[in-house]
C-alpha positions as CSV (number, residue, x, y, z in Angstrom):
1,M,37.3,16.0,-0.9
2,K,34.2,13.9,-0.3
3,K,31.9,12.9,-3.2
4,Y,28.2,12.7,-2.5
5,F,25.6,10.8,-4.5
6,S,22.1,12.2,-4.7
7,P,19.3,9.8,-5.5
8,F,17.6,12.8,-7.3
9,A,20.4,12.7,-9.8
10,L,18.7,9.6,-11.3
11,F,15.9,11.8,-12.5
12,A,18.3,13.5,-14.9
13,L,19.3,10.2,-16.3
14,I,15.7,9.0,-16.8
15,P,13.8,11.9,-18.6
16,N,10.6,9.9,-19.0
17,V,9.9,10.2,-15.3
18,T,9.5,13.9,-15.6
19,Y,6.4,13.5,-17.9
20,A,4.2,12.9,-14.8
21,H,3.9,16.5,-13.7
22,C,0.3,17.1,-14.6
23,P,-1.0,16.9,-11.0
24,L,1.6,19.4,-9.9
25,C,0.5,21.8,-12.7
26,T,-3.1,21.3,-11.7
27,V,-2.4,22.1,-8.0
28,G,-0.3,25.1,-9.0
29,A,-2.9,26.4,-11.4
30,G,-5.6,25.9,-8.8
31,A,-3.7,27.6,-6.1
32,L,-3.0,30.6,-8.3
33,A,-6.7,30.7,-9.4
34,V,-7.9,30.7,-5.8
35,L,-5.3,33.3,-4.9
36,A,-6.3,35.5,-7.9
37,A,-9.9,35.2,-7.0
38,S,-9.3,36.1,-3.4
39,I,-7.4,39.3,-4.2
40,G,-10.2,40.6,-6.4
41,V,-9.6,39.2,-9.9
42,S,-12.9,38.3,-11.5
43,S,-13.9,34.7,-11.5
44,V,-14.5,34.9,-15.2
45,V,-10.9,36.0,-15.8
46,V,-9.6,33.2,-13.6
47,G,-11.8,30.8,-15.6
48,V,-10.5,32.1,-18.9
49,L,-6.9,31.5,-17.9
50,I,-7.6,28.1,-16.4
51,G,-9.6,27.0,-19.4
52,A,-6.9,28.0,-21.8
53,F,-4.2,26.4,-19.7
54,S,-6.1,23.2,-19.2
55,L,-6.9,22.8,-22.9
56,A,-3.3,23.5,-23.9
57,L,-2.2,21.0,-21.3
58,G,-4.6,18.5,-22.8
59,F,-3.4,19.0,-26.3
60,W,0.2,18.7,-25.2
61,L,-0.1,15.6,-23.1
62,S,-2.4,13.8,-25.5
63,G,0.1,14.3,-28.2
64,M,2.8,12.5,-26.2
65,V,1.0,9.1,-26.8
66,K,2.4,8.2,-30.2
67,R,0.5,5.0,-30.9
68,E,-3.3,5.0,-31.2
69,Y,-4.8,2.3,-29.1
70,I,-8.5,3.3,-29.5
71,A,-10.5,5.4,-31.9
72,F,-10.5,9.1,-31.1
73,Q,-7.8,8.5,-28.5
74,K,-6.3,12.0,-28.7
75,H,-9.7,13.7,-28.4
76,I,-10.7,11.5,-25.4
77,L,-7.3,12.1,-23.7
78,T,-7.5,15.9,-24.3
79,T,-11.1,16.0,-22.9
80,L,-10.1,14.0,-19.8
81,I,-7.1,16.1,-19.1
82,F,-9.1,19.3,-19.6
83,L,-11.8,18.1,-17.2
84,G,-9.2,16.7,-14.8
85,T,-7.8,20.2,-14.5
86,V,-10.9,22.3,-14.6
87,V,-13.3,20.3,-12.4
88,P,-11.1,20.0,-9.2
89,I,-10.6,23.8,-9.1
90,A,-14.4,24.6,-9.6
91,P,-15.4,24.0,-5.9
92,F,-12.9,26.6,-4.7
93,I,-14.2,29.4,-7.1
94,R,-17.9,29.8,-6.6
95,E,-19.3,33.0,-7.9
96,Y,-22.6,33.3,-9.7
97,G,-24.0,36.0,-11.9
98,P,-27.3,36.7,-13.6
99,L,-28.1,35.7,-17.2
100,Y,-31.3,37.4,-18.3
101,I,-33.0,35.9,-21.4
102,S,-35.8,38.2,-22.5
103,F,-37.6,35.9,-25.0
104,I,-38.4,33.1,-22.5
105,G,-41.6,33.7,-20.6
106,E,-43.9,36.7,-20.6
107,Y,-41.4,38.9,-18.8
108,G,-38.2,37.1,-19.5
109,T,-36.3,34.7,-17.3
110,T,-33.1,35.2,-15.3
111,Y,-30.8,32.3,-14.6
112,A,-27.8,32.1,-12.2
113,V,-24.7,31.0,-14.1
114,N,-21.3,30.0,-12.6
115,L,-18.9,32.7,-13.7
116,Y,-15.9,30.4,-13.5
117,V,-17.5,27.9,-15.9
118,V,-18.3,30.8,-18.3
119,G,-14.7,31.8,-18.2
120,V,-13.4,28.3,-18.7
121,I,-15.6,28.0,-21.8
122,I,-14.3,31.4,-23.2
123,G,-10.7,30.4,-22.4
124,A,-11.1,27.0,-24.1
125,I,-12.6,28.7,-27.2
126,L,-9.7,31.2,-27.4
127,M,-7.1,28.4,-27.0
128,F,-8.8,26.2,-29.6
129,S,-9.2,29.1,-32.2
130,S,-5.7,30.6,-31.8
131,P,-4.0,28.1,-34.2
132,Y,-6.6,28.9,-36.9
133,I,-6.0,32.6,-36.4
134,S,-2.3,32.1,-36.6
135,A,-2.7,30.1,-39.9
136,Y,-4.9,33.0,-41.2
137,V,-2.2,35.6,-40.3
138,T,0.4,33.5,-42.0
139,K,-1.7,33.2,-45.1
140,V,-2.3,37.0,-45.2
141,R,1.3,37.9,-44.6
142,D,2.8,35.1,-46.8
143,K,5.2,34.3,-44.0
144,K,5.3,33.3,-40.3
145,V,6.6,35.6,-37.6
146,P,8.8,33.9,-35.0
147,F,6.7,32.8,-32.0
148,Q,3.6,33.9,-33.8
149,G,1.4,31.3,-32.3
150,V,2.5,32.1,-28.7
151,V,2.1,35.8,-29.3
152,I,-1.4,35.5,-30.8
153,T,-2.5,33.1,-28.0
154,G,-1.1,35.4,-25.3
155,A,-2.5,38.5,-26.9
156,L,-6.0,36.9,-27.2
157,L,-5.9,35.9,-23.5
158,I,-4.6,39.1,-22.2
159,V,-6.9,41.4,-24.2
160,T,-9.9,39.3,-23.3
161,S,-9.0,39.1,-19.6
162,L,-8.5,42.9,-19.4
163,I,-11.8,43.6,-21.1
164,I,-13.6,41.2,-18.8
165,Q,-11.9,42.6,-15.7
166,I,-12.6,46.2,-16.6
167,L,-16.3,45.5,-17.4
168,S,-16.9,43.5,-14.3
């Protein structure tokens, strides 16, 4: 019986190497976003999911740096990771919609807004607010349900995405 040695087996022995998967996640999320937009999913919904994903990724990866080297390091890293995920996908999803503001000008003014960016902002707000909602639910119930944070975040994203998709 012959024994073979795979150089890929070294990755199992060095787990810190696997931390560098962010570009792969970004490419995967971007490919899925473009695919979803091409099959008819609203650009706002795609933006919601990408915005939530990128903010969660930013929180997760910025928390891996245990030592603080500069002031506001975690916030800066989270913002850079968020933008590093959202911005490269933006050129592939270009859909604009009208935003009418009635109180500007004599007859109102209409602006063209990028629907992907609107979705990214909504998704980031949902992801940012979900821990606070989970803490409130824990306070009201006097106990925490298993996987409560994941369930609340998922429910917020799914319900918001369904409402936006149905209305658009």
